[in-house]
C-alpha angles and dihedrals in degrees: 000000000000116000091242096041116130105253123186117201109192110207095021094162094057126089094263098038094048090050090052089050090052090051094047091049091049088053091053101254108155107174103072119161110213132175129172121225088253090056096042125022102208090198089066109086096197092049093050092047091050091050092053092045093050098042104030098207115204097199130028132198106195102205098139115115145134103253140175146137132275094292096049093043091052098044102040096043098144093047093048091052100040099040095047094045091051095045096051096039093051095048097042093048093046090049090055094043095050099042104253109185096217138358130193116202118199118213133167140254089245088080089084124091114269093243100033116146114271132273092041113243123199090241091063093076113124095004096117149000120306128237102274097220094064101023096121093053091045093050091051092051092047088052089053091053091049092047090056091048093047094049088049092050098044103032105020094243117166093229116151133182134214127193114209123201121229109318137208135171145092117356093022121156114255098179105126092214096062110008128114122255101267099051089041090056092048092052094044096050093042092051091047091050093049092047095044093238122172099222146012125220116225124186123248133002099301091238102109115103120229137181122216130201126188110241092232088060088050090052090052089051093049092050090048091052092047089056101039114018123080105154132120099235114085120241132231116230117198146102099266088230129101143178137193120270086241091058090045092052091050091048092051091045089054094048093046092046098234111158099191133095132276116234115199115216099209092182088074121082123266096203120207112004094228138359112183118158124226099224098176091109096058090041088058088055091056107263131116132165119257109187117092114225097237093047091045094052091045090054091047091050091053089054091046091054090052089050092051090049092051090050091053092049091050092058 
């Protein structure tokens, strides 16, 4: 990618998109095309097509999506399926129609079957049933992968896909109603510490295993793939290391400095038993994560405290 190439980052205000922007700026890219959701509704085909016609992006990072944790995925099932299908279909088709040189579509590890062999290999896609709680989101992301493959097969487009593991980092969502597990734990333990509470409730049994990647590492991986990867098969991006939710909760409790107990609400769902990525493919293409989980969470918690302080000052 040339330093002055026109690069469109869809979803640039989100956690992933903003990390990609930071990476592009560090690498000296100066011609970034950015539109907020208020300025450009990506679910509107005509609006997306007009944007591509007017701006002629040469490279596209498709990081825009409607996202959330177990609760949000399960409650807003129609929105998660419809919104994500429309966003990806509109952008991928417009990228083909207006001659984009290369597009990177970002999916999710939830595309894999609930009981797929671990660690999850790219070839396991569509070999079994999905986890029911996030099936609509997973189906939308699978459709995005298949769109990229189909446009490559039929039209020769250099459209590639990457599947990140669970992410955390700057600009994460800390709303307890629709956040993912790690930011939810940070908020819960921080609030309990500030309020002097004796315990914190955490959903499930604590037994599921999860892998976590700092979003700045993901941005490095995406940039690496945009420069060096041109194959049809999508690529996992992760650490290749996991831990139980129980161990994660204890780690976050330690970093936050909460001295109370953890109460496990076993009436709430656990979700998929394990989701560990096989990252040998992306390792062969020269990328590996750098940020240690403890150090990454500690840095995120520092940022979260600054955010909380700014919110208090604003009141």
